[in-house]
N, C-alpha and C positions, 0 to 999 in steps of 0.2 A: 505493498499498498504507501501512494506521496504519500506523506505530510504536508500539512499544510503552508504554503509561504506565511511565516510569521507573522500575521496582524499585531501593531502594537494593541489593539484594542482587546482586541483576545489575547495577548498573552500576559500582558501588566494588570487588564484593569477586570476579568473574568471570575477571576475569585474573590474579588472585591467589586461586585457591581454596582455602576450609580452611584460610585466616587466623584466626588464634589468635579474633579480631574475631567472624568468622563462628561458630565454635565458640561462644563463648563465647555466644550473640545463638542461632542458629537449632537449638534441639538440646530434644525439650520437659520436661527441666529445669530449662533456665531459663525456657522458655514459660511453663510453672506458675509457679515465681521474681518475674517478675512480674506474673504476673497477681495476684499474689495480693495485692502491696510494697500501699503506695500508691504509683498512677500518682505521685507529686514524686518517692517517692523511685527505684522502679525509672530515671524518668528521667535524674534527676541518675545515675543509679551507669551508665545508658548514657554519658550523654555526657563525666562522670568518665574513661572506659573508650577511648574515638572520643578524646579529647582526648591521652591516653596515647598506644594503641596506633598509632593509622589512620596520622599521616604520615609514621613506621619504615613499617610495613606497606606505603602505599601514593603511594612517593617520586616515581616520574612525576607523578603525579594531583596531590598537590602541590607539585610545580614546576611544573606548565604552572597550575596557582590562584591560585601568588604575582605569576605571570609577567600573566597575564589581571587580577590585578588590581592591575600596578604603571597598565599601560595606561590602565585603569578610569577611575582614582582612585591621578593623579599628586603629589594634593594631601600623599598618606597618606605622613605620615617608616615607620623601621627599626619602628619598635617598635607604631606602634597596627598596622601589615600586620600582622602576625607578631601584634600581640591578634585581630584581625578572621578571618585564617586561624582564627585555634584555636576561636573560636569557631564559625566556620563544622563545623571538624569537630567540637565538641562534640554540634550542628543534628544533623547522619550522625548519632552513638551515641543522640539520644535519642527521633531519628525510628526506630529500631531498637524499642528497647526501652520505648515505647508502643504498638506493634500488637499488641498482644494487650491493649490495654487502651482500643479503638477506643470499643467502647461507656458509660464513663465518660467519653472525655472531650467525646462534647458533653454534657455534662450544662453549666450554663448557669456554672459558676464555672473549666470549662475556656474554652468557646469562646462567643465576641459575633457579634457581626456589625454593622458597621457600616449607622445608618441603618438600622435593623430593618425599621421598619411599613410603611419603599416596598421593600427587599429586597423583604421577603413578597407585597405589591402584584405583582409582577413573578412570583416563582413558582408563583407560587396562581394567578393568572394563567391565561388564554388565549391560544394556541396553543403553539407545538415553539420549544426554548429547547433549544441548543447550549449547551455550559457549557465553556471552554475556559482555562488555566491553565498556570503557571509550575511550575516543581520547588522553590520556596519555600515552605519554614517546616514545613508537615507538606502536602501534595499530599495520601494516604488519605483524612483529614479529612474534603478533602474529595466525594471517595468515599461513605464513609461518612453523610454530614450527607446531599446530596445523598439518598439512596439512603434513608436511617432515619429524615426529618427532612422529608418532601418528595414528598407522594402526587400520585408521576407514575413512569411506568412507565421506566424510565432504564436505560441500554445503557453500556458502556466498554470498550476495550480495554485489557490485562495481556500482564504477558510473565513468564510465573514461571521463574528464572534453573535452569541445566541440572542443578545439581548438586543428588538424591536430600527429601535433608535438608531440604535450606534452602526446597527446594517446596514441602515438604509442611506443613514449619512458616506460610512464608507461606499459601499456601493456607488455611490453618486459620484465620491472625487477619483473613483477609475476608472466610472464609465466612458474614457476617450482611449481607457487603455488596455486595458483588466476583462474586455464584453464576451471575451472570447477564452477568457480562463478555466480551469474544467476544477470543480467542486474537490474537497481529497477526498479520496476512497477507497475501496479497493478497483476497484475498473479504471480508476486513473491514467496508470503505467501504460495499463494497453491502448487507453483513446493518444496518447500522448507516443506510442511507437507508432498507432497508426498515423496520424498525425506527420510522423515523419516519416512515413511509410511514401507518402502518399506528394510528398514537398522534393523535388530532386535540394531544393534551397531551403526544407525544412530549419526552422530556429523552437528551440522549447529552453525555458528559463525557472531553471530548483533553488530553493534558496536548500542551501545541504548539512545547518547547524540549527533541525530542530528539534523539540525535547520530545526523549521517546521513553518509559516507561523512570523517568524521575530525573533523568540525567540524561545534558547530553555529548556526545559521542564524541562528535569533529567539531572542530580540531584533533586530535586525540593527545597533545601536548603532551611524547612519552609514554603514555595508556597504553601495555599491550593488547588495542581493540585490533579487530578485522573490521571490515566494511562493513556497515551495516544504515538503517534508513534509507537519507534520499540520498547519498551518498553511495550506498553498495547500487542503488535504483539507477541514479544516475550513468553508471559506467557499466550492466549491463545494458540499461540502453540505448550510448553511444554503439559498445558490438554486436547489438543489434539490427542497430539498424546505419549501421556504417559512419556512424556522427564522431567528430574532433567535436572535445569539450573544455568550450573558451574558458577560463578562471580570469570572471571582476569579481573586483567589490569599489563599493563609493565613500572616499574617503572627505570629512566636512573642515573644512579650513575653517575660515571668516564665517560668523554667521551665515545665510545662506549659499554660500559659496565649497561646490561641489570638484574635485576630481574624481578620476577613472580611472582607476589601473588595471593592468590585463597580464593574464599570463597569456609567452604563445600556446597555442590550440594544442593540445592529447591526441593525440591518434591512435589509435586503438591497430587501425594494423598495423605498425609503430615498434606498440609501445605492449606488452603483459598489463592484468588487473589491477595485479602488487603494482606495476610499473606506475601505470597512474594515477597508485592512490599513495602510493608515496610523495610523488609528483604534487598531486593536491593537498595532502596532509601534510607537506614542509612550507611550502608558501603563504596557505588558508593561515596556518597557527603563525606561521610570523608577522603577516598577513594585523590578528587579532591581537599579536601581544603592543605591535607599535598602533592601537583603535584600542585603549581596554576602556578608553575612554568614550567611545562610540557603541562599543557592541554590546547587540541586550541579552544572546545567552552570558553575558558572564551574572547576571541574576538568574541563570537558570537549570545552567551545569553546577555537581554536586562533587570537587573535585576531592572534599575530605573525607568521600566514600569511598571503597570498595582499591580500584586499582590506583591511585593516581597520582601523578606525576609527582619528580622529583621538586625541589622549589629551585624557583629562581630557570624557568625552562630556557 
């Protein structure tokens, strides 16, 4: 089963539905306000609100993120760790507040692409591609970029929150770039495979750091884990459809400004599944460590349980 694109509303707020943070942003008035405000102003407001409210309203997630940060970055002193965790919550708030403005975030003032010419040669070229990423910076903006700025038939996977108000607002925000997304479930992988098989230049987008059985298994951070969940599915889909895997992530800079970073495509015709997994794990593990203040899954993995990584990965 392909696990969902990890909606912030679902991941952050489902267990404490109707918190002040979700009420503030997931209603028609707030949506309209964020849409009318300059992107930078709306983003800053969302970051400020999340920094003030989220740690108190989500204490278990805050504590888990702090514990994981202490394992991954034991070099940080208390003040540095608190500052990083605060920036992380503010990134989550900015993410929510920016959703009504996705078309504006695609403008060059907000989105840059490393080695742009080489990247366009890859995505504009021939052959099927499975784009994989983590919940870093703004993962929805990647979906919007793939759908609206690249001429390939795109399919993705997402799951809306159970709350109908939140679901309606999120669906409205995503209507221009995720109208063809598949709901998570047993049939999602088969639908993606059919999509890729039908299109010589088929495009799929899958996030690899989903929470499964109360744990996030990817990146491994040195834990003795085999491919499982979405990363295993992406590897098998690539081999079955003869698609290359294109790793990307979107790092936030100053406010609502992002840089898309990418790795050369991994080709199942040239690499074993084990080698592809190792390459993905190394690249995304480094990306997560470099952007722990923007990584959603820091609050969802539990490095204190099971096969924990060595401190200071």
